[in-house]
VOGUTOR-329331 format. One line per field, with one value per residue: chain; residue in one letter; residue number from 0; x, y, z of N, C-alpha, C in turn. Coordinates in Angstrom, 3 decimals. Atoms other than C-alpha are relative to their C-alpha. Layout:
BEGIN
doza <- [A	...]
torke <- [A	...]
dopa <- [NUM	...]
neast <- [X	...]
nnorth <- [Y	...]
nup <- [Z	...]
caeast <- [X	...]
canorth <- [Y	...]
caup <- [Z	...]
ceast <- [X	...]
cnorth <- [Y	...]
cup <- [Z	...]
END
This chain:
BEGIN
doza <- [A	A	A	A	A	A	A	A	A	A	A	A	A	A	A	A	A	A	A	A	A	A	A	A	A	A	A	A	A	A	A	A	A	A	A	A	A	A	A	A	A	A	A	A	A	A	A	A	A	A	A	A	A	A	A	A	A	A	A	A	A	A	A	A	A	A	A	A	A	A	A	A	A	A	A	A	A	A	A	A	A	A	A	A	A	A	A	A	A	A	A	A	A	A	A	A	A	A	A	A	A	A	A	A	A	A	A	A	A	A	A	A	A	A	A	A	A	A	A	A	A	A	A	A	A	A	A	A	A	A	A	A	A	A	A	A	A	A	A	A	A	A	A	A	A	A	A	A	A	A	A	A	A	A	A	A]
torke <- [M	I	R	D	E	D	G	Q	L	T	G	Y	V	Y	I	D	L	N	T	T	D	Y	G	G	F	V	D	Q	A	N	K	I	L	R	Q	R	L	Q	L	P	A	G	Y	T	Y	Q	W	S	G	E	Y	E	F	Q	L	R	A	K	E	R	M	K	I	I	L	P	V	V	F	F	V	I	F	L	L	L	Y	M	V	F	H	N	L	T	E	A	M	V	L	I	F	P	T	F	Y	A	M	T	G	G	L	I	L	Q	W	L	L	G	Y	N	F	S	V	A	V	W	V	G	Y	I	A	L	F	G	I	A	V	E	T	G	V	V	M	V	V	Y	L	H	E	S	L	D	K	R	I	A	S	G	S	P	A	Y	R	G	R	Y]
dopa <- [0	1	2	3	4	5	6	7	8	9	10	11	12	13	14	15	16	17	18	19	20	21	22	23	24	25	26	27	28	29	30	31	32	33	34	35	36	37	38	39	40	41	42	43	44	45	46	47	48	49	50	51	52	53	54	55	56	57	58	59	60	61	62	63	64	65	66	67	68	69	70	71	72	73	74	75	76	77	78	79	80	81	82	83	84	85	86	87	88	89	90	91	92	93	94	95	96	97	98	99	100	101	102	103	104	105	106	107	108	109	110	111	112	113	114	115	116	117	118	119	120	121	122	123	124	125	126	127	128	129	130	131	132	133	134	135	136	137	138	139	140	141	142	143	144	145	146	147	148	149	150	151	152	153	154	155]
neast <- [-0.701	-1.161	-0.495	-0.839	0.757	-0.773	-1.324	0.082	0.665	1.306	0.844	1.432	0.930	1.343	1.039	1.361	0.847	1.438	0.741	-0.194	-0.476	-1.462	-0.469	0.043	-1.023	-1.329	-0.154	-0.301	-1.285	-1.047	-0.120	-0.704	-1.365	-0.785	-0.284	-0.743	-0.973	-1.211	-0.633	-1.404	-0.236	0.137	1.199	1.268	1.186	1.085	1.227	0.263	1.158	1.334	-0.118	-0.333	1.192	0.946	-0.481	0.230	1.442	0.411	-0.411	0.908	1.325	-0.035	0.282	1.215	1.241	0.426	0.382	1.331	0.971	0.090	0.682	1.413	0.569	0.043	1.084	1.269	0.207	0.309	1.350	1.042	-0.312	0.322	-1.034	0.634	0.435	-1.201	-0.532	0.945	-0.131	-1.312	-0.057	0.264	-1.202	-0.699	0.781	-0.207	-1.349	0.036	0.648	-0.898	-1.126	0.489	0.254	-1.293	-0.617	0.749	-0.268	-1.424	-0.670	-1.144	-0.006	-0.768	0.378	1.366	0.909	0.093	0.784	1.380	0.468	0.258	1.289	1.009	0.229	0.820	1.370	0.617	0.337	1.058	1.258	0.361	0.416	1.347	0.954	0.135	0.722	1.399	0.585	0.176	1.117	1.227	0.297	0.401	1.335	0.961	0.113	0.687	1.417	0.653	0.165	-1.152	-1.079	-0.055	1.319	-0.094	0.228	-1.172]
nnorth <- [-0.103	0.883	0.156	1.160	1.061	1.244	-0.213	-0.270	-1.239	0.403	-1.068	0.271	-0.778	0.131	-0.056	-0.005	0.405	-0.249	0.621	1.443	0.605	0.046	1.216	-0.211	-0.988	0.613	0.953	-0.781	-0.671	1.031	0.387	-1.089	-0.096	1.124	-0.250	-1.224	-0.397	0.820	-0.366	0.412	1.041	-0.468	-0.831	0.736	-0.773	0.812	-0.733	0.017	-0.791	0.559	1.208	1.087	0.257	0.706	1.375	0.723	0.187	1.029	1.294	0.300	0.315	1.374	0.864	-0.422	0.296	1.391	0.201	-0.604	0.918	1.203	-0.343	-0.203	1.324	0.726	-0.581	0.420	1.409	0.088	-0.528	0.804	1.434	0.617	-0.339	-0.505	-1.383	-0.830	-0.209	-0.857	-1.362	-0.569	-0.350	-1.424	-0.826	0.010	-0.846	-1.382	-0.393	-0.174	-1.286	-1.051	-0.119	-0.599	-1.422	-0.647	-0.125	-1.003	-1.333	-0.276	-0.092	0.875	0.796	-0.511	0.684	-0.416	0.729	1.381	-0.031	-0.160	1.299	0.844	-0.461	0.444	1.429	0.103	-0.445	1.003	1.163	-0.407	-0.014	1.397	0.613	-0.513	0.655	1.415	0.057	-0.297	1.150	1.071	-0.355	0.061	1.409	0.595	-0.508	0.633	1.406	0.025	-0.319	1.158	-0.113	0.589	-0.946	-0.217	0.303	0.355	-1.156	-0.820]
nup <- [-1.256	-0.051	-1.360	-0.256	-0.647	-0.063	0.559	1.438	0.372	0.506	0.520	-0.100	0.801	-0.557	1.027	-0.516	1.121	-0.099	1.095	0.109	-1.230	-0.073	0.660	1.444	0.349	-0.136	1.110	1.210	-0.153	0.096	1.411	0.698	-0.521	0.527	1.418	0.292	-1.012	-0.145	-1.268	-0.142	-0.999	-1.372	-0.139	0.033	-0.382	-0.554	-0.280	-1.432	-0.406	0.192	0.808	-0.923	-0.801	0.852	0.162	-1.257	-0.159	0.959	-0.563	-1.120	0.527	0.508	-1.153	-0.696	0.732	-0.191	-1.396	-0.155	0.598	-0.825	-1.249	0.327	0.267	-1.269	-0.793	0.599	-0.334	-1.427	-0.233	0.632	-0.143	1.277	0.968	1.219	-0.212	-0.121	1.351	0.726	-0.512	0.297	1.422	0.278	-0.133	1.288	0.909	-0.429	0.420	1.452	0.261	-0.464	0.936	1.247	-0.247	-0.200	1.328	0.765	-0.542	0.130	-1.297	-0.192	-1.224	-1.131	-1.231	-0.318	0.889	-0.484	-1.236	0.458	0.482	-1.170	-0.525	0.967	-0.238	-1.210	0.290	0.878	-0.819	-0.931	0.745	0.235	-1.268	-0.310	0.906	-0.367	-1.270	0.312	0.693	-0.985	-0.877	0.795	0.239	-1.284	-0.340	0.909	-0.395	-1.290	0.184	0.604	1.447	0.684	0.281	1.439	0.554	1.408	0.860	0.283]
caeast <- [41.689	45.133	46.301	48.627	46.969	48.788	52.111	50.864	49.871	46.148	43.908	40.132	37.426	34.003	30.967	27.362	24.875	21.313	20.436	21.702	22.592	26.174	26.524	25.472	27.739	30.738	30.115	30.061	33.049	35.090	34.369	35.536	38.564	39.703	39.481	41.131	43.277	46.839	48.096	51.852	53.334	52.447	49.283	45.796	42.287	39.337	35.770	34.653	31.911	28.292	29.387	31.002	27.878	25.750	27.942	27.761	24.000	23.600	25.541	23.376	20.206	21.298	21.036	18.149	15.592	15.649	15.521	12.500	10.693	11.512	10.361	7.114	6.510	7.327	4.956	2.186	2.690	2.647	-0.606	-2.530	-0.842	-1.259	1.526	-0.831	-2.334	1.114	2.247	-0.911	-0.337	3.366	2.705	1.148	4.541	6.017	3.161	3.587	7.311	6.657	4.256	6.686	9.549	7.452	6.325	9.862	11.112	8.330	9.044	12.806	13.684	17.014	17.592	18.770	18.605	15.423	13.818	14.666	13.279	10.131	9.899	10.179	7.294	5.373	5.847	4.403	1.376	0.744	0.842	-1.307	-3.996	-3.929	-4.196	-7.214	-8.900	-8.187	-9.394	-12.589	-13.170	-12.620	-15.042	-17.631	-17.394	-17.567	-20.647	-22.357	-21.604	-22.801	-26.084	-26.787	-26.885	-24.683	-21.324	-21.633	-24.930	-23.640	-24.259	-21.723]
canorth <- [17.082	15.597	14.124	11.520	8.223	5.049	6.544	7.271	10.530	10.256	12.419	12.649	13.776	14.430	13.790	14.623	12.834	13.948	11.998	8.444	5.976	5.649	2.071	2.995	6.037	4.035	1.325	3.925	5.814	2.604	1.657	5.056	5.110	1.640	2.771	6.185	6.309	4.986	4.999	5.000	2.194	2.546	4.574	3.224	4.509	3.248	4.286	5.151	6.919	6.311	3.715	1.601	1.987	0.826	-2.249	-3.210	-2.695	-4.848	-7.668	-7.397	-7.449	-10.732	-12.211	-10.177	-10.687	-14.514	-14.393	-12.059	-14.420	-17.420	-15.671	-14.549	-18.093	-19.565	-17.147	-17.984	-21.682	-21.136	-19.167	-21.458	-24.827	-25.588	-25.694	-25.095	-21.937	-20.631	-21.143	-19.547	-16.529	-16.133	-15.924	-12.424	-11.117	-12.194	-10.556	-7.401	-7.378	-7.831	-4.899	-2.816	-3.574	-2.699	0.588	1.401	0.763	2.853	5.775	5.461	5.102	3.589	0.879	2.006	0.770	2.782	1.079	-2.382	-1.462	-0.324	-3.704	-5.462	-3.303	-4.127	-7.850	-7.391	-5.508	-8.085	-10.920	-8.998	-8.438	-12.138	-13.166	-10.902	-12.416	-16.014	-15.375	-13.799	-16.745	-19.238	-17.375	-17.077	-20.771	-21.774	-19.554	-21.054	-24.622	-23.855	-22.451	-25.737	-24.374	-26.090	-24.460	-24.844	-24.731	-25.427	-21.905	-19.636]
caup <- [2.677	3.160	6.436	7.919	8.798	9.882	8.845	5.327	3.754	3.034	0.879	1.310	-1.036	0.486	-1.691	-0.851	-3.097	-3.702	-6.839	-6.326	-3.627	-2.457	-3.702	-7.230	-7.244	-6.024	-8.637	-11.424	-10.047	-9.635	-13.231	-14.485	-12.182	-13.320	-16.934	-16.610	-13.473	-13.441	-9.843	-9.205	-7.110	-3.428	-4.095	-3.389	-3.028	-1.041	-0.405	3.098	5.024	4.051	1.503	4.227	6.348	3.428	2.874	6.552	6.600	3.482	5.156	8.276	6.199	4.603	8.095	9.510	6.712	6.780	10.590	10.414	8.022	10.228	13.419	11.771	10.523	13.944	15.687	13.225	13.843	17.608	17.400	15.047	15.752	12.084	9.521	6.594	8.089	8.992	5.397	3.997	6.225	5.383	1.624	1.762	2.884	-0.448	-2.348	-0.267	-1.003	-4.712	-4.725	-2.700	-5.070	-8.120	-6.575	-5.467	-8.997	-10.563	-8.237	-8.758	-5.077	-4.101	-1.494	1.905	5.461	5.972	2.962	4.329	7.750	5.946	4.234	7.601	8.868	5.672	6.341	9.812	8.526	5.784	8.308	10.789	8.161	7.260	10.915	11.456	8.395	9.484	13.045	11.684	9.340	12.180	14.462	11.713	10.883	14.563	15.089	12.057	13.172	16.739	15.417	13.673	10.152	7.607	7.052	3.307	1.417	-2.057	-3.345	-4.956]
ceast <- [1.146	0.462	0.803	-0.839	0.792	1.364	0.000	-0.732	-1.303	-0.772	-1.461	-0.766	-1.386	-1.026	-1.350	-0.931	-1.464	-0.788	0.127	0.440	1.518	0.559	0.041	1.058	1.386	0.233	0.364	1.384	1.153	0.224	0.798	1.453	0.878	0.394	1.002	1.134	1.150	0.705	1.457	0.132	-0.085	-1.210	-1.239	-1.139	-1.034	-1.176	-0.342	-1.314	-1.319	0.035	0.346	-1.198	-1.018	0.422	-0.238	-1.484	-0.511	0.357	-0.895	-1.371	-0.058	-0.276	-1.360	-1.265	-0.410	-0.426	-1.398	-1.069	-0.182	-0.761	-1.486	-0.679	-0.143	-1.128	-1.371	-0.305	-0.372	-1.420	-1.063	0.212	-0.315	1.018	-0.590	-0.427	1.194	0.585	-0.903	0.157	1.364	0.080	-0.356	1.226	0.768	-0.748	0.188	1.377	0.047	-0.629	0.872	1.167	-0.426	-0.232	1.305	0.707	-0.699	0.296	1.474	0.738	1.129	-0.161	0.868	-0.433	-1.444	-1.017	-0.164	-0.774	-1.481	-0.573	-0.288	-1.333	-1.136	-0.319	-0.892	-1.439	-0.721	-0.420	-1.135	-1.365	-0.485	-0.487	-1.406	-1.041	-0.219	-0.764	-1.485	-0.672	-0.211	-1.193	-1.324	-0.413	-0.447	-1.406	-1.065	-0.203	-0.764	-1.485	-0.756	-0.202	1.239	1.029	0.077	-1.326	0.059	-0.273	1.305	-0.359]
cnorth <- [-0.998	-0.077	-1.287	-1.035	-1.289	0.152	0.276	1.318	-0.374	1.219	-0.425	0.901	-0.254	0.209	-0.052	-0.270	0.307	-0.846	-1.508	-0.556	-0.124	-1.229	0.149	0.987	-0.626	-1.010	0.733	0.638	-0.997	-0.418	1.053	0.094	-1.140	0.226	1.138	0.333	-0.998	0.453	-0.454	-1.086	0.601	0.874	-0.894	0.984	-0.971	0.910	-0.170	0.733	-0.734	-1.296	-1.198	-0.366	-0.809	-1.459	-0.822	-0.271	-1.089	-1.392	-0.396	-0.414	-1.410	-0.998	0.330	-0.404	-1.470	-0.289	0.560	-0.928	-1.247	0.280	0.225	-1.343	-0.801	0.518	-0.403	-1.461	-0.164	0.482	-0.967	-1.507	-0.777	0.490	0.620	1.457	0.941	0.289	0.919	1.453	0.618	0.445	1.455	0.892	0.039	0.844	1.475	0.490	0.232	1.340	1.171	0.219	0.646	1.493	0.765	0.220	1.080	1.420	0.378	0.151	-1.016	-0.810	0.683	-0.805	0.344	-0.741	-1.436	-0.077	0.176	-1.308	-0.946	0.396	-0.437	-1.474	-0.186	0.385	-1.014	-1.230	0.335	0.011	-1.418	-0.686	0.465	-0.687	-1.462	-0.144	0.278	-1.187	-1.175	0.280	-0.102	-1.449	-0.690	0.441	-0.686	-1.472	-0.111	0.287	-1.136	0.110	-0.568	1.074	0.333	-0.438	-0.332	1.155	0.747	1.443]
cup <- [-0.033	1.445	0.119	0.757	-0.099	-0.666	-1.492	-0.213	-0.713	-0.482	0.041	-0.946	0.577	-1.100	0.691	-1.170	0.276	-0.993	-0.063	1.343	-0.046	-0.711	-1.506	-0.456	0.036	-1.120	-1.293	0.079	-0.086	-1.437	-0.771	0.469	-0.501	-1.450	-0.199	0.963	0.072	1.282	0.008	1.081	1.399	0.246	-0.087	0.230	0.557	0.323	1.469	0.283	-0.190	-0.820	0.875	0.862	-0.799	-0.202	1.257	0.209	-0.938	0.523	1.167	-0.504	-0.584	1.113	0.591	-0.742	0.098	1.437	0.242	-0.580	0.863	1.290	-0.249	-0.221	1.295	0.885	-0.550	0.343	1.472	0.295	-0.511	0.135	-1.268	-1.033	-1.267	0.163	0.137	-1.379	-0.811	0.454	-0.280	-1.464	-0.293	0.164	-1.309	-1.038	0.350	-0.445	-1.506	-0.364	0.415	-0.941	-1.317	0.188	0.200	-1.335	-0.830	0.475	-0.059	1.311	0.090	1.286	1.038	1.220	0.363	-0.862	0.485	1.312	-0.341	-0.520	1.165	0.632	-0.916	0.184	1.216	-0.244	-0.881	0.797	0.958	-0.683	-0.272	1.259	0.371	-0.884	0.387	1.305	-0.231	-0.683	0.946	0.909	-0.737	-0.245	1.287	0.405	-0.852	0.369	1.315	-0.141	-0.668	-1.485	-0.680	-0.350	-1.472	-0.592	-1.483	-0.937	-0.195	0.090]
END
């Protein structure tokens, strides 16, 4: 498509990708275009559309993910009033992310905004499971201490 934009004649090429992510496609296409395309003076090209959306989302995720980890850690500290327990409960999120990244790589899935939102949900589930386990262990230990039996009998 060719049209006038900002006083310049502009041409558009629409691409619909099914096999790769837009970032990977643009990286490959830029490499090939730099090698083979000689533009006359006054001519430029730029990538737009989904690729721009992906770049903006990536920049937002650089801010959102650390904030999510900090908020989760802060909430854990507020619930348990113990820095050690908060740290112990935040570590499963890193293990969950590692497992998620390995599975994503094995299945050949690309990164997208939806994938990052899924990872944020995964972090929440990993922390929730850890919190349930810690609460259960605290209740079990308190019940055992209240009943008068020793909390640890020396058996494995």
